[in-house]
N, C-alpha and C positions, 0 to 999 in steps of 0.2 A: 571455665566458662563464666561470663559475667552473670548471667541469670542464675546459675547454680550457686555462685557465691552469695548473691542477694537472697536466694531462697534459704540457704543455710543460716544466714544472718537473721532472717525473719523468724525462723524456727526457734531461735534461742530466747526470744522474748514471748511472754504470754500473749500479748496483743498481736504480734506478728503471726504466731502459730494459729491464733483464733481467726485471723484474716484469711490465711491460707486454707483453713478448714472450711470456712464459709464458701470461699471461691470453689473449693473442691466439691462441696455439696451441690452448688449450682451447676457446675460442669457435669457432674455425674447425673444429675436430673435431666440435663439437656441430652446427654448421650442416650439415656434410657428412653426418653421421649422419642428421639429420632429412630431408635431401634424399633420401638412400638409402632411408629407410623409406617415403617417398611413392612413389619410383620402383618399389619392390618391391611396392607395394600393401598393405603392412602398415598404414600410415596412409592413409586414404582421403579424398579431397576430395569435398565435396558439390556437387551440381549444382542449378541453378535453372532454372525454365522460361523462360529468357531467355538471350540471348547476352551474354557478359561480355568487355569489353575492359579489360585492366589496363594502367595507366600507372604505371611505377615506375622504380627505379634500383638499382644495387648499392652505392652509396655513401650517406653521410649528407648530405643536403641539397645545395643549390647547383647543381642541374641544371636547375631551372626547370620542375618538374612542373605547377604550377598553370596557367600559360598554355597548356600542352599539353592539359591536361584541358579547359580552356575552349574551345580550338580544336576538339578532337574533338567536344565536346558541340554546339557551334554548327554544325559540319559536318553532323552527323547530324540535328539539328533542321531545318536548311535542306532536308533531303530528306524532311521530314515523317515521320521515324521517332521514335516515342515513346522517349525516352531519359531515364534518371535517373543521378545521380552518387552513388556510395557513398563516404563519407568516414569515417575513424576519428574525426576531430574532436580532433586533438591539442591538449591543454591545456584541454579543456572541463571545467567543474565539474558536479557532480551525478553521477547514475548513468550510467556510460559504456556500459552494456549496454541502456539505454533508447533507443529510436529517436526521434530528433527530426528533423522535416522542415521544410525551408525552401522555401517556394514562393510565398507571397503577398507583398504589400508591407509586411507588419507582422511582420518576423522577430523571434525572441527575441534577447536580448542576446548579444553575441559570446561572453561567458563561458560561456553554456549550450551553445554548439555548437562553439566553437573559432574562431580568427581566420580561417583559410583558407576554411572553408565559408561563413562570413559574407561574406567578400570575394567569393567566387565567386558567391554568391547575388545580390549587388548588381550584379555585372558582367552576369549573365544575366537580370536582372529584365525581365519582359515576354515572355520566350521560353518560359515554361511548362515549365521544366526543373526537376523536383524534385531537391533535394539532401538525401539521407537520411544522418544522422549517427549512427553507432553503432560501438562496438568490434567487435561481432559483425556482420560484413558479410553473412553468410548471412541473418541475421534482417532486416537492413535491405533486402537485395535481395528477399526474399520479400514484404515490405510494398510495395516499389516495383512489383512485378509485380501484386500483388493490388489495391492501391488506385489506382495510376496507370497500370496496363496497359502498363508499360514493356516494350519489345521488346529494348532494348540497355541494359546496365548498365555504366557506366564506373567501374572500381575505382580510386580515387585512392590512389596510393602503396601498392600491394599486391603488388609482385613477390614478396616473401617471404611473403605471406599464402597459403600453399598449401592452406588449408582449403577454399577455394572454387575450383571449376573455372572456367577461362576459355577463350575461343575465340581470343583474340589477346593476346599480351604485347608491349607497346611499352616498350622499355627505353631510358632516357635516359642519356647520358654527356656530362659537361661536357668539351668538347674542350680547354679551357684547363687542366683539372686532372682527367684521366680517372679515376684510381683513388685520388685523395685524397692523393697525395704529391708534388704538383707536376707540371709538364708532362712530366718525364722519368721520374718515379717509377713503379714497377710496382705499388705499393700494398701495404698491410698491413691485416690484419683488425683490427677493433675489439678492444681499446681502443688498441692501438699506432698503428693507422692509422684510416682512415675507411671501409674496406670492410665492408659488411654481410654479404657472402658473397664467395667467391673469384670471380675474373673468369671462371672456367669456367661460372658461372651464366648467362652470356650465351648459352650454347647453347640455352637455353629460349626465347629471344626470337623473336617472329615478325617484329619490325621493330626496328631499332636507330636511335634518333634522336640524332645528335650535336648538342649545343646549344653556343651561344657560340663557333661556329667562327670568328667575326671576331676573337676574342681569342687564337686559337691560331696558332703559327708554321706556315707551309706544310709544311715537312718533318715537323714533329711530327704534323700532321693526317694526312699521308700514312701515317706509321708507325702511327698509331692505327687508321686504316681497315684496314691490312694485318693488324693484330693481331685486330681484330674479325672480319674475314673468316676468319682462321685458326681462331678459336673457334667461329664459326657461319657456314659458307659459304653457307647458304641464305637467311639473313635479309637483306632489303634494308637498305641504310644510307642514311639521309636526313640532310641537314645543315640546320641552322637557326640563326637569330640571334634575340635578343630586342631588340625596338625600342620606343622610346617611342611610346605611342599618343596620350595626351592628359594634361593636368593638370586635376584637379578642385579647384576652390576649395571647401574644406570648410565655409566660412561661408556662401557664396552659392549653392553647388551649380552654379556656372557652369563650363563646360568651356573650356579654352584649348588651342591648338595647342602642340606641343613647342617651337616657336620662342619661346614666351612668355617664357622666362627667358634668352634669348640676350643676353649682355653684362651680365647682372645679377649682383650679389652675393647669394648665398643661404646659408642655414643648412641643412645636411643632417642629418636626424634619422631614424634607422632602428634597428630591432631585428629583423634578418633574418640568414639564414645567411651571406650574402655581401655585406656592406656596401660592400666595395670596388667591386663591380660596379655597384651602385646609384650610387655617387659618380662612377664613370667615365662612366656614362650622362649624368649631369648636366653634367659638364665637356665631354662630347662634344656636348651641346646648346648649348654656348657659355656656360654659367654659370660664375661665379667663386665657389668654395666658400670662405666666410670662416670657417666653423666646421663641425666634424664631431662629431656626437653619436651614439655607438654604444652599443647595449645588447644583451644576449643575445637570441638568436632566441626569438620568441614572448613577449618581455618585456611585462608589463602596466604601462604608464606610470602613475606616481603624479602627483598634482596638484603636489607639491613639485618633481618633476623637470620638469614643464612650466613651472612658475614660474621654475626655474633657467635654462631655455632662454630664456624671455622676458626675464629680467634681463640677459642677455649677448648677445642677438641683434643689437643696435645698429639695430633697426628693419628689418633685412633680412627678406625673405620666408623662411618656414620651409618646406622641401620634405621630404615624407616619402613613404611608399609606400601603395598602397591597402590592403595587408595591415596596415600599421602604424596606419592611421587607425582601424581597428576597436578598437584597444587604448588609445586616448586616454581619459583619465579623465573622469568626469562633472564638468562645470564648466570644462573646458579652454577653451571659447569665451570665457568671461569673463576667464580668466587670460592669454590671449594676444591681443595687439592686432595689427592689420595682417593681411597675407595669409598663409594657411596652405594649402599646395597638396599634393595627393597625386598621385604619378606612376602612371599606368596603363601596363602593359607588354603588348605583344602578341607572339606567336610568329610569325615569318616564315620559312617553309621556302624556302631558297635553292637547294637541290639535292635532287632526288628527290621533287618535289611529286606526280608521277604515282604513284610507289610508295606514298606516304602515302594518296592518294585511293583507289588500288586496294585496299589493305589494309582500309580502312574499308568500302569498297563490298563486299568479299568477306564481311565479317561481316553487313552489312545484307542482302546477298543470301541469306544463310543464314536470316535471320528470315523472309523472304518464302517460301522453300522450306518452312520449318517450318509456316508458316501454311497453305500449299497442301496440305501433307501431312495 
C-alpha cells in the first residue's frame, strides 16, 4: 500500500517520526473530544425501531470482521429473526449516500456496492438476509425496517459510528497484533500507529471477541485478556480462530474441501489487509506457495495484472480470497488458463461459545419483548 510505504519511510527519520507523533496526538485528542460530546449528550445518537448489533474494532483492518458479521447473521436467521446487514460499502463508486440493497441472485457490480458487501451477499445467498449499503447507516437502517421488516440490524464495522444507537457492541481484537504495533506493542493512534481510538474505547463493548488466537503466544494471550478485563470488567471475552471452509473454483463454481490443495504448488494472489495470514492458511493446508502476488487492500485488479500473473504462474493453480474474486476484471476468464480458486473462511469460536450465544439471544429476546409491548 502506498500510504503504508510512506508511513514506514517517515518513521525511519527523527523528523518524520515526530511529525507522525504530533498528528497522532491531534487525532487522538479529536477522537476523545468527540466521545466526550456524545457521552455528555451534546451530540446525540439516533435510534431506529429495531435492535442494533455493532461489530467493529479499534484498529484498522486485520481483525476478521466479515466472517463475524456472517456468523452473527446466520445465527439470527437460524432463529427465524428478520435480520439485515448495514454496510458502508468501502470503495464503492457512485453516490455513497444512496441506499443500495443486495438481496436476490442478480446483484449489481461490486464497484457499485463495495467488495465486502458483494462477497457477503454471495455467501448468504438463499438465506434472505438483505445487505443495505450506504454511508448513512441511519438511512439504510430505516429502509431495512420499512421494506424488509427487520427486527435486528447488524452494523458492519461501526464501532466508531456513534451517530446510531446500538444494543450490543461486539469489538474484535486480533490476538496476534492487538493494538497494531505487534504482539507486545501497546499501540499508537493513527497515523503513527493503527489505532482508530484509544484502547479505553473497549469500555463501551458489550462483548470482546479475540480473533486469531491460534497465532498468539500463550503468555501474550493471557496478558491480553488481563488488559481487556482491566479496561472492561463486565464484558465477556470470547476466543476464536479463522478456518478454511472451502475452495470455490471460479470457472466451474464447483466447491472443494480445504484438503484440495494439500501437497500442491500454488500461486497466492491477494489484495487484503493481512496477506500473511491468508498465505499462512494456505501453507497450513499443505500447499507449497511458489509465488506471492500482493496488492493494496481493496485493490481493483486490471487485466494487465491478471495477464502478468498468468505469464509467470508456470501452470500452477491460482488461489485468491472470496473478497478478491469480486475485484477480478472483466475478461479475466479468458486471460487465465487452468484452475483459479477462491478460499472461503469461517469463524470458529473456540472459547466462550455460550457467552456469544447468550449475548445474541439477549438482543433477540429484546425484540420479542418489544413486539409484545
